[in-house]
N, CA and C of each residue as an Amber inpcrd file, in Angstrom:
protein
   309
  14.4890000  42.8210000 -17.4650000  13.0690000  42.7080000 -17.2220000
  12.4200000  42.0560000 -18.4410000  11.5000000  41.1430000 -18.2100000
  10.8670000  40.4480000 -19.3270000   9.8320000  41.3610000 -19.9840000
   9.7880000  41.3080000 -21.3060000   8.7870000  42.1140000 -22.0010000
   7.4890000  41.3320000 -22.0700000   6.4040000  42.0230000 -21.9260000
   5.0950000  41.3840000 -21.9400000   4.4750000  41.5520000 -23.3120000
   4.0260000  40.4310000 -23.8720000   3.3070000  40.4710000 -25.1280000
   1.8510000  40.7720000 -24.8390000   1.1800000  41.4700000 -25.7180000
  -0.2430000  41.6750000 -25.4940000  -0.9780000  40.3470000 -25.5490000
  -2.0680000  40.2570000 -24.7930000  -2.8670000  39.0400000 -24.7800000
  -3.4800000  38.8210000 -26.1520000  -3.4160000  37.5910000 -26.6230000
  -3.9970000  37.2500000 -27.9080000  -5.3950000  36.7000000 -27.6820000
  -6.4260000  37.3770000 -28.1670000  -7.7830000  36.8920000 -27.9350000
  -8.0990000  35.6470000 -28.7570000  -9.0490000  34.8510000 -28.2520000
  -9.5260000  33.7050000 -29.0150000 -10.6480000  34.1740000 -29.9330000
 -11.3440000  33.2470000 -30.5660000 -12.3890000  33.5910000 -31.5320000
 -13.5250000  34.3910000 -30.8990000 -13.7470000  34.2320000 -29.6020000
 -14.8280000  34.9520000 -28.9260000 -14.4090000  36.3560000 -28.5120000
 -13.1320000  36.6860000 -28.6760000 -12.6510000  37.9990000 -28.2970000
 -12.0630000  38.0500000 -26.8930000 -12.1740000  36.9470000 -26.1350000
 -11.6000000  36.8930000 -24.7980000 -10.1320000  36.4980000 -24.8860000
  -9.3050000  36.9690000 -23.9600000  -7.9010000  36.5360000 -23.9560000
  -7.8060000  35.0220000 -23.7620000  -6.8310000  34.4010000 -24.4140000
  -6.6130000  32.9670000 -24.2420000  -5.9480000  32.7180000 -22.8970000
  -6.3500000  31.6310000 -22.2710000  -5.7720000  31.2740000 -20.9790000
  -5.3590000  29.8060000 -20.9960000  -4.5120000  29.4660000 -20.0280000
  -4.1630000  28.0690000 -19.8120000  -4.2360000  27.8030000 -18.3210000
  -4.4800000  26.5630000 -17.9890000  -4.5800000  26.1610000 -16.5900000
  -3.1900000  25.9760000 -16.0020000  -3.0220000  26.4860000 -14.7990000
  -1.8020000  26.2570000 -14.0310000  -2.2500000  25.5710000 -12.7490000
  -1.8970000  24.2960000 -12.6110000  -2.3080000  23.5310000 -11.4390000
  -1.4210000  23.9110000 -10.2550000  -2.0450000  24.1230000  -9.1080000
  -1.3470000  24.6000000  -7.9160000  -1.7140000  23.7370000  -6.7110000
  -0.8510000  23.7820000  -5.7080000  -1.1330000  23.1030000  -4.4410000
  -1.9450000  24.0670000  -3.5810000  -3.0420000  23.5880000  -3.0300000
  -3.8930000  24.4090000  -2.1800000  -4.1170000  23.6740000  -0.8600000
  -3.9130000  24.3890000   0.2270000  -4.2430000  23.8540000   1.5420000
  -5.6850000  24.2580000   1.8260000  -6.5110000  23.2760000   2.1960000
  -7.9340000  23.5100000   2.4350000  -8.3460000  22.9530000   3.7840000
  -9.3920000  23.5380000   4.3150000 -10.0240000  23.0210000   5.5260000
 -11.4420000  22.6180000   5.1800000 -11.9520000  21.6210000   5.8780000
 -13.3250000  21.1670000   5.6970000 -14.0720000  21.3770000   7.0040000
 -15.2560000  21.9970000   6.9210000 -16.0390000  22.1630000   8.1430000
 -16.9220000  20.9390000   8.3590000 -17.7190000  20.9780000   9.4190000
 -18.5310000  19.8110000   9.7770000 -19.6140000  19.4910000   8.7510000
 -19.9420000  20.4360000   7.8830000 -20.9480000  20.1780000   6.8460000
 -20.3200000  19.6450000   5.5670000 -18.9660000  19.6170000   5.5240000
 -18.2750000  19.1480000   4.3250000 -17.8700000  20.2640000   3.3870000
 -18.1480000  21.5250000   3.7630000 -17.7480000  22.6590000   2.9150000
 -16.2360000  22.7700000   2.8980000 -15.6730000  22.8830000   1.6900000
 -14.2280000  22.9750000   1.4970000 -13.8380000  24.4470000   1.4240000
 -12.9440000  24.8620000   2.3020000 -12.4990000  26.2530000   2.3760000
 -11.0050000  26.3220000   2.0800000 -10.5910000  26.8740000   0.9170000
  -9.1600000  27.0030000   0.6460000  -8.5420000  28.0540000   1.5670000
  -7.3400000  27.7650000   2.1040000  -6.7030000  28.7070000   3.0280000
  -5.3540000  29.2390000   2.5310000  -4.7000000  28.5300000   1.6060000
  -3.4530000  29.0480000   1.0380000  -3.1560000  28.3620000  -0.2970000
  -2.3700000  29.0630000  -1.1200000  -1.9340000  28.5430000  -2.4210000
  -0.4160000  28.4580000  -2.4100000   0.1280000  27.3360000  -2.8940000
   1.5720000  27.1760000  -3.0250000   1.8980000  26.9510000  -4.5010000
   2.7610000  27.8120000  -5.0410000   3.1880000  27.6980000  -6.4370000
   4.2510000  26.6220000  -6.5750000   4.5180000  26.2130000  -7.8010000
   5.5040000  25.1690000  -8.0830000   6.8960000  25.5390000  -7.5620000
   7.1960000  26.8470000  -7.5010000   8.5240000  27.2680000  -7.0250000
   8.6040000  27.3260000  -5.4930000   7.5170000  26.9450000  -4.8000000
   7.5330000  26.8840000  -3.3450000   6.9560000  28.0940000  -2.6320000
   6.7000000  29.1850000  -3.3510000   6.1090000  30.3630000  -2.7050000
   4.6830000  30.0520000  -2.2700000   4.3540000  30.4230000  -1.0350000
   3.0190000  30.1850000  -0.4960000   2.3700000  31.5200000  -0.1650000
   1.0990000  31.6530000  -0.5530000   0.3400000  32.8660000  -0.3030000
  -0.9320000  32.5150000   0.4600000  -1.1450000  33.1530000   1.6120000
  -2.3870000  32.8910000   2.3410000  -3.5830000  33.4920000   1.6040000
  -4.7040000  32.8110000   1.6760000  -5.9590000  33.3360000   1.1370000
  -6.6120000  34.1120000   2.2720000  -6.7320000  35.4240000   2.0800000
  -7.2400000  36.2950000   3.1260000  -8.7400000  36.1550000   3.3180000
  -9.4330000  35.8670000   2.2280000 -10.8930000  35.7690000   2.3060000
 -11.4160000  35.0320000   1.0790000 -12.4700000  34.2460000   1.2710000
 -13.2120000  33.6740000   0.1480000 -14.4380000  34.5680000  -0.0110000
 -14.5090000  35.2630000  -1.1370000 -15.5980000  36.2220000  -1.3490000
 -16.8150000  35.6190000  -2.0300000 -16.5920000  34.5490000  -2.8120000
 -17.7050000  33.9530000  -3.5360000 -17.3480000  32.5120000  -3.8740000
 -18.3750000  31.7170000  -4.0220000 -18.2270000  30.3330000  -4.4450000
 -19.3570000  30.0310000  -5.4090000 -19.0280000  29.4010000  -6.5340000
 -20.0360000  29.0160000  -7.5150000 -19.6500000  27.7060000  -8.1760000
 -20.6410000  26.8410000  -8.3920000 -20.3730000  25.6860000  -9.2500000
 -20.0120000  26.2110000 -10.6430000 -19.0540000  25.5710000 -11.2730000
 -18.6160000  26.0450000 -12.5900000 -18.2150000  24.8540000 -13.4420000
 -18.8340000  24.6940000 -14.5940000 -18.4130000  23.6630000 -15.5350000
 -17.0430000  24.0010000 -16.0700000 -16.2450000  23.0000000 -16.3260000
 -14.8970000  23.2160000 -16.8320000 -14.9080000  23.1920000 -18.3540000
 -14.5060000  24.2720000 -18.9680000 -14.4700000  24.3570000 -20.4260000
 -13.5650000  23.2730000 -20.9880000 -14.0380000  22.6020000 -22.0150000
 -13.2440000  21.5610000 -22.6590000 -13.1810000  20.2700000 -21.8770000
 -14.0600000  20.1190000 -20.8930000 -14.0330000  18.9250000 -20.0550000
 -15.4460000  18.5910000 -19.6200000 -15.7030000  17.3100000 -19.4560000
 -17.0210000  16.8960000 -18.9690000 -17.0530000  16.8490000 -17.4440000
 -15.9250000  17.1360000 -16.8030000 -15.8520000  17.0790000 -15.3450000
 -16.4700000  18.3270000 -14.7240000 -17.1900000  18.1530000 -13.6170000
 -17.7320000  19.3220000 -12.9190000 -16.6270000  20.0430000 -12.1630000
 -16.8970000  21.2650000 -11.7840000 -15.9080000  22.0260000 -11.0320000
 -16.5480000  23.1310000 -10.2300000 -15.7090000  23.8450000  -9.4900000
 -16.1500000  24.9500000  -8.6570000 -15.2230000  26.1300000  -8.8850000
 -15.7670000  27.3290000  -8.7340000 -14.9760000  28.5500000  -8.8550000
 -15.0780000  29.3250000  -7.5470000 -13.9270000  29.6130000  -6.9520000
 -13.8480000  30.3980000  -5.7360000 -13.2660000  31.7590000  -6.0980000
 -13.9160000  32.8270000  -5.6870000 -13.3370000  34.1580000  -5.8020000
 -12.6590000  34.4230000  -4.4700000 -11.3290000  34.5710000  -4.5020000
 -10.5540000  34.6960000  -3.2730000  -9.7820000  36.0090000  -3.2640000
  -9.3950000  36.4280000  -2.0760000  -8.5920000  37.6260000  -1.8990000
  -7.1960000  37.1990000  -1.4810000  -6.1880000  37.5450000  -2.3160000
  -4.7830000  37.2320000  -2.0460000  -3.9890000  38.5150000  -2.1980000
  -3.2740000  38.8980000  -1.1760000  -2.4940000  40.1480000  -1.1610000
  -3.3630000  41.3330000  -1.5840000  -4.5920000  41.3440000  -1.0990000
  -5.4960000  42.4660000  -1.3640000  -6.1240000  42.4890000  -2.7400000
  -5.8790000  41.4530000  -3.5610000  -6.4250000  41.4180000  -4.9230000
  -7.3470000  40.2290000  -5.0950000  -8.4610000  40.4470000  -5.8070000
  -9.3810000  39.3450000  -6.1020000  -8.8080000  38.4630000  -7.2030000
  -8.8450000  37.1680000  -6.9650000  -8.3760000  36.1750000  -7.9340000
  -9.4090000  35.0650000  -8.0330000  -9.4240000  34.3710000  -9.1610000
 -10.2890000  33.2100000  -9.3320000  -9.4680000  31.9460000  -9.1150000
  -9.9880000  31.0630000  -8.3010000  -9.3430000  29.7900000  -7.9930000
 -10.3510000  28.6960000  -8.3040000  -9.9520000  27.7460000  -9.1280000
 -10.8680000  26.7050000  -9.5980000 -10.5180000  25.3560000  -8.9800000
 -11.5680000  24.5740000  -8.7100000 -11.4000000  23.2040000  -8.2550000
 -12.0620000  22.2940000  -9.2780000 -11.2790000  21.4120000  -9.8610000
 -11.7470000  20.4820000 -10.8890000 -11.9860000  19.1240000 -10.2360000
 -13.2370000  18.6860000 -10.2130000 -13.5690000  17.3960000  -9.5990000
 -13.0680000  16.2530000 -10.4830000 -12.5200000  15.2420000  -9.8490000
 -12.0360000  14.0540000 -10.5480000 -13.1910000  13.0650000 -10.6870000
 -13.1410000  12.2670000 -11.7030000 -14.1470000  11.2300000 -11.9290000
 -14.3250000  10.4160000 -10.6430000 -15.5710000  10.2510000 -10.1610000
 -15.8030000   9.5630000  -8.8850000 -15.3510000   8.1030000  -8.8620000
 -15.0630000   7.5390000 -10.0070000 -14.5890000   6.1500000 -10.0330000
 -13.1660000   6.0210000  -9.5050000 -12.4440000   7.1450000  -9.4200000
 -11.0720000   7.1290000  -8.9100000 -11.1130000   7.4570000  -7.4230000
 -11.1650000   6.4550000  -6.5930000 -11.2710000   6.6740000  -5.1520000
  -9.9680000   7.2230000  -4.5850000 -10.0980000   7.9940000  -3.5340000
  -8.9210000   8.5540000  -2.8780000  -8.4840000   9.8920000  -3.4350000
  -9.0350000  10.3070000  -4.5560000  -8.6900000  11.6050000  -5.1430000
  -9.9840000  12.3880000  -5.3670000 -10.0820000  13.5440000  -4.7450000
 -11.2770000  14.3800000  -4.9130000 -11.2000000  15.2370000  -6.1700000
 -10.0280000  15.7870000  -6.4300000  -9.8750000  16.6830000  -7.5660000
  -8.5680000  17.4320000  -7.4730000  -8.4600000  18.5020000  -8.2710000
  -7.2440000  19.3090000  -8.2230000  -7.5780000  20.7730000  -8.4730000
  -6.7090000  21.6270000  -7.9780000  -6.8980000  23.0660000  -8.0280000
  -6.1010000  23.6720000  -9.1780000  -6.6460000  24.7390000  -9.7790000
  -5.8780000  25.4740000 -10.7690000  -6.2900000  26.9310000 -10.8090000
  -5.4010000  27.7420000 -11.3580000  -5.6850000  29.1380000 -11.6840000
  -5.5200000  29.2610000 -13.1820000  -6.0650000  30.3150000 -13.7530000
  -5.9130000  30.5400000 -15.1880000  -4.8810000  31.6200000 -15.4240000
  -3.9620000  31.3180000 -16.3430000  -2.9080000  32.2720000 -16.7120000
  -3.1720000  32.7270000 -18.1370000  -3.1460000  34.0320000 -18.3560000
  -3.3460000  34.5700000 -19.6950000  -2.0980000  34.3120000 -20.5210000
  -2.3050000  33.7790000 -21.7410000  -1.1670000  33.4780000 -22.6300000
  -1.1590000  34.3770000 -23.8330000
């Protein structure tokens, strides 16, 4: 079993995190609202999103790109799922999804 190191806080006292980019299957309704429905990890495991509990615009720390934060329910637990918008000059790509992993 792997041993877990305690989270090392940054200067603000919050645990340090890193972005883990994930594949997300999403649906778009007729108004253009993007609804994530499942997350697939790099190892191929897929988890359905049981519910989207909240949505908020969220600036991305360390980046000038805008983003969104979805509070989702996966396996009965609330998780934060972020969508990072790509520069609009790059046509054909809307953005990419990530979760934050404590390091």
